[in-house]
SERO-4910 file (N, C-alpha, C, O; in steps of 0.05 Angstrom, whole numbers):
BEGIN
 pado doro    nc1    nc2    nc3   cac1   cac2   cac3    cc1    cc2    cc3    oc1    oc2    oc3
  Met    A    163    -66    -58    135    -63    -51    126    -34    -56    142    -16    -52
  Ile    A    102    -31    -64     91     -5    -68     84      7    -42     69     -5    -26
  Ala    A     94     31    -37     88     44    -11     67     66    -16     68     81    -35
  Leu    A     48     66      2     27     87      1     34    108     21     38    102     44
  Arg    A     35    133     12     40    155     31     28    180     19     22    181     -5
  Arg    A     25    200     36     14    225     26     31    236      3     55    236      4
  Gly    A     17    246    -17     30    259    -39     43    241    -59     58    251    -76
  Asp    A     39    215    -58     53    198    -78     37    196   -104     13    203   -104
  His    A     50    188   -125     37    186   -151     17    164   -153     -3    166   -167
  Val    A     22    142   -138      3    119   -138    -24    129   -128    -45    123   -140
  Gly    A    -23    143   -105    -48    153    -94    -62    173   -113    -86    172   -116
  Phe    A    -46    190   -126    -58    209   -145    -72    194   -167    -95    201   -174
  Phe    A    -59    175   -179    -71    160   -201    -94    142   -192   -112    137   -208
  Ala    A    -92    132   -168   -115    116   -157   -140    134   -156   -162    126   -164
  Gly    A   -136    158   -146   -159    177   -145   -168    186   -172   -192    188   -178
  Ala    A   -149    190   -190   -156    198   -217   -171    176   -232   -189    181   -248
  Ala    A   -164    151   -226   -177    129   -239   -207    129   -232   -224    124   -249
  Leu    A   -212    134   -206   -240    134   -197   -255    158   -209   -278    156   -217
  Glu    A   -242    181   -210   -255    205   -220   -258    206   -250   -279    213   -261
  Met    A   -238    197   -265   -238    200   -294   -248    175   -308   -251    176   -333
  Gly    A   -252    153   -294   -259    128   -306   -285    129   -323   -288    113   -341
  Thr    A   -303    147   -316   -328    149   -331   -328    171   -353   -348    174   -367
  Arg    A   -306    185   -355   -304    207   -374   -286    200   -398   -262    195   -394
  Pro    A   -297    199   -422   -280    192   -445   -261    214   -451   -266    238   -445
  Gly    A   -238    207   -463   -220    227   -471   -191    220   -465   -185    199   -453
  Pro    A   -172    238   -472   -144    232   -468   -135    230   -439   -116    215   -433
  Val    A   -148    244   -421   -140    242   -393   -147    214   -383   -131    201   -369
  Lys    A   -171    205   -389   -179    178   -381   -159    157   -393   -151    138   -379
  Glu    A   -152    160   -418   -133    141   -430   -106    142   -417    -94    120   -413
  Arg    A    -97    165   -409    -71    167   -395    -72    154   -368    -54    139   -360
  Val    A    -94    159   -353    -97    146   -327   -100    116   -330    -89    101   -314
  Ala    A   -115    107   -350   -118     78   -355    -91     65   -361    -86     43   -352
  Thr    A    -75     79   -377    -48     68   -383    -32     66   -358    -18     45   -354
  Phe    A    -32     86   -341    -17     85   -316    -27     62   -299    -12     46   -288
  Gln    A    -54     60   -296    -66     40   -279    -59     12   -289    -52     -6   -273
  Ser    A    -61      7   -315    -53    -19   -326    -24    -25   -322    -17    -47   -316
  Gly    A     -8     -4   -324     21     -8   -319     27    -15   -290     44    -32   -284
  Leu    A     12     -2   -272     16     -8   -243      8    -37   -237     23    -51   -224
  Val    A    -15    -45   -247    -24    -73   -242     -4    -92   -255      3   -113   -244
  Gly    A      6    -86   -279     26   -102   -292     52   -104   -277     64   -125   -275
  Leu    A     60    -82   -265     84    -82   -249     81    -99   -224     99   -114   -216
  Ile    A     58    -97   -210     53   -113   -187     53   -143   -195     65   -159   -181
  Arg    A     41   -149   -218     40   -177   -228     69   -186   -233     76   -209   -226
  Gln    A     85   -170   -246    112   -177   -252    128   -182   -227    143   -201   -225
  Phe    A    125   -165   -206    138   -169   -181    130   -195   -168    146   -210   -157
  Ala    A    104   -202   -170     94   -227   -158    106   -251   -172    114   -270   -160
  Ala    A    107   -250   -199    118   -272   -214    148   -275   -208    157   -298   -206
  Glu    A    162   -253   -205    190   -255   -199    194   -266   -170    212   -281   -166
  Ala    A    177   -257   -152    179   -268   -124    173   -298   -124    185   -313   -109
  Gln    A    155   -307   -141    150   -336   -143    174   -350   -154    181   -371   -143
  Ala    A    186   -339   -174    210   -352   -186    233   -354   -165    249   -373   -166
  Arg    A    234   -335   -147    254   -335   -125    245   -351   -101    259   -351    -80
  Gln    A    222   -363   -103    210   -378    -81    204   -361    -57    206   -370    -34
  Gln    A    197   -336    -62    190   -317    -40    159   -316    -37    149   -305    -17
  Leu    A    145   -327    -56    116   -331    -55    110   -360    -62    126   -373    -76
  Pro    A     88   -371    -51     82   -399    -57     78   -404    -87     70   -386   -102
  Ala    A     85   -427    -96     84   -434   -124     55   -433   -135     51   -428   -158
  Asp    A     36   -438   -117      8   -438   -126     -5   -410   -125    -29   -408   -131
  Glu    A     10   -390   -118      0   -362   -118     -6   -354   -147     11   -357   -165
  Asp    A    -29   -342   -152    -36   -332   -179    -27   -303   -181    -40   -286   -168
  Pro    A     -6   -296   -196      3   -268   -197    -18   -249   -207    -18   -226   -198
  Asp    A    -36   -258   -225    -57   -240   -235    -76   -233   -212    -85   -210   -209
  Gln    A    -84   -254   -197   -103   -249   -175    -90   -232   -153   -103   -215   -142
  Leu    A    -65   -238   -147    -51   -222   -126    -49   -193   -135    -54   -175   -119
  Ala    A    -43   -188   -160    -41   -160   -170    -69   -147   -168    -70   -123   -160
  Phe    A    -90   -161   -175   -117   -150   -173   -123   -143   -144   -134   -122   -138
  Glu    A   -117   -161   -125   -123   -157    -97   -108   -133    -86   -119   -116    -73
  Leu    A    -82   -132    -92    -66   -109    -81    -74    -83    -93    -74    -62    -80
  Asn    A    -81    -83   -119    -91    -58   -131   -117    -50   -118   -122    -26   -113
  Gly    A   -134    -69   -111   -159    -63    -97   -154    -50    -70   -168    -32    -62
  Val    A   -133    -60    -56   -126    -48    -30   -117    -19    -34   -124     -2    -18
  Ile    A   -101    -15    -54    -91     12    -60   -114     31    -65   -116     53    -55
  Leu    A   -133     22    -82   -156     39    -89   -174     44    -64   -183     66    -60
  Ala    A   -178     24    -48   -194     27    -24   -181     46     -4   -194     63      8
  Ala    A   -155     43     -1   -140     61     18   -142     90      8   -146    108     24
  Asn    A   -138     94    -18   -139    121    -28   -167    133    -25   -169    156    -18
  Thr    A   -187    117    -30   -215    127    -27   -220    136      2   -231    157      6
  Ser    A   -212    119     21   -216    127     50   -200    151     57   -209    168     72
  Phe    A   -176    152     47   -159    175     53   -170    201     42   -171    221     56
  Val    A   -179    200     17   -190    224      5   -218    232     15   -223    255     21
  Met    A   -235    212     16   -263    218     24   -266    226     54   -282    243     61
  Tyr    A   -250    213     71   -253    216     99   -228    228    113   -227    229    138
  Asp    A   -208    236     97   -183    246    108   -172    226    129   -162    234    150
  Asp    A   -174    200    123   -167    179    141   -139    168    135   -136    149    119
  Ala    A   -119    180    147    -91    171    143    -87    143    154    -69    128    145
  Gly    A   -104    135    173   -103    107    183   -108     87    162    -99     64    164
  Ala    A   -123     94    141   -129     75    119   -103     68    105   -100     45     95
  Leu    A    -84     86    104    -58     80     91    -43     60    107    -31     41     96
  Asp    A    -43     63    134    -30     44    151    -44     16    149    -30     -4    148
  Met    A    -70     17    149    -85     -8    146    -78    -22    120    -74    -46    119
  Ala    A    -76     -7     98    -69    -18     72    -41    -31     74    -37    -53     63
  Arg    A    -22    -17     86      5    -29     89      3    -56    104     16    -75     96
  Gln    A    -12    -57    125    -15    -82    141    -27   -104    124    -19   -127    126
  Ile    A    -48    -97    109    -61   -117     92    -42   -128     71    -41   -152     67
  Val    A    -28   -110     59     -9   -118     38     13   -136     50     19   -157     39
  Arg    A     24   -128     73     44   -144     86     33   -172     93     47   -192     89
  Arg    A      9   -173    105     -2   -198    112     -7   -215     87     -1   -239     88
  Arg    A    -17   -203     66    -23   -218     42      2   -229     29      2   -251     17
  Leu    A     25   -215     32     50   -224     21     66   -242     41     86   -253     34
  Gly    A     55   -244     65     69   -261     85     94   -248     96    113   -261    105
  Val    A     94   -221     97    116   -206    108    108   -197    136     86   -187    140
  Glu    A    127   -200    155    121   -191    182    117   -161    182    132   -145    170
  Ala    A     96   -153    196     90   -124    198    109   -110    217    116   -121    238
  Lys    A    118    -87    209    134    -70    226    116    -54    244     92    -51    238
  Ala    A    126    -45    266    110    -28    283    104     -3    268    121      8    254
  Pro    A     79      7    270     72     31    254     89     55    262     95     59    286
  Arg    A     96     71    242    111     95    247     93    116    258     70    119    249
  Pro    A    102    131    278     84    152    288     81    174    267     99    180    253
  Ser    A     57    185    266     52    206    248     66    231    258     73    233    281
  Lys    A     70    251    240     83    276    248     67    290    270     79    302    289
  Ser    A     40    289    269     24    302    289     28    288    316     29    302    337
  Asn    A     30    262    316     34    247    341     62    253    352     66    255    377
  Gln    A     82    256    334    109    262    343    110    290    356    123    294    376
  Arg    A     95    309    345     95    336    356     82    335    384     91    348    402
  Arg    A     60    320    386     46    319    412     65    306    433     65    314    456
  Ala    A     80    286    425     97    271    444    120    289    453    130    285    475
  Thr    A    128    308    437    151    325    445    143    350    460    160    363    471
  Arg    A    117    356    460    108    380    475    108    373    505    104    351    513
  Ser    A    114    394    520    113    390    549     84    391    558     68    406    547
  Pro    A     78    375    578     50    375    588     42    402    599     58    416    611
  Lys    A     16    408    596      6    433    607      3    431    637     -5    410    647
  Ala    A     10    452    650      8    452    679    -19    462    689    -24    463    713
***
């Protein structure tokens, strides 16, 4: 499964796709190649999961890849535009639900861990 987290390449290319998509040239072509490869990889994983009976036989791998890519793009947009790290957690939950995987309890963020370890103010 593709994991979304701060500083990953998927997030970088998701942002680059939005920024460079309207600008012709070699950077756009490189980003488009990466984006097509990512969607193709998701589709390949979906088809393989179907073959292993881990996804329903009537699941459309192309549609699933399109949907999951859309979730990645939406999460990245919220994260970048609004500094909303919660969007990454939401995206994980959406992907897990869409794939029929039980959601794990969310991992505490580093800032929440620091707050939890501080002694209360007197």
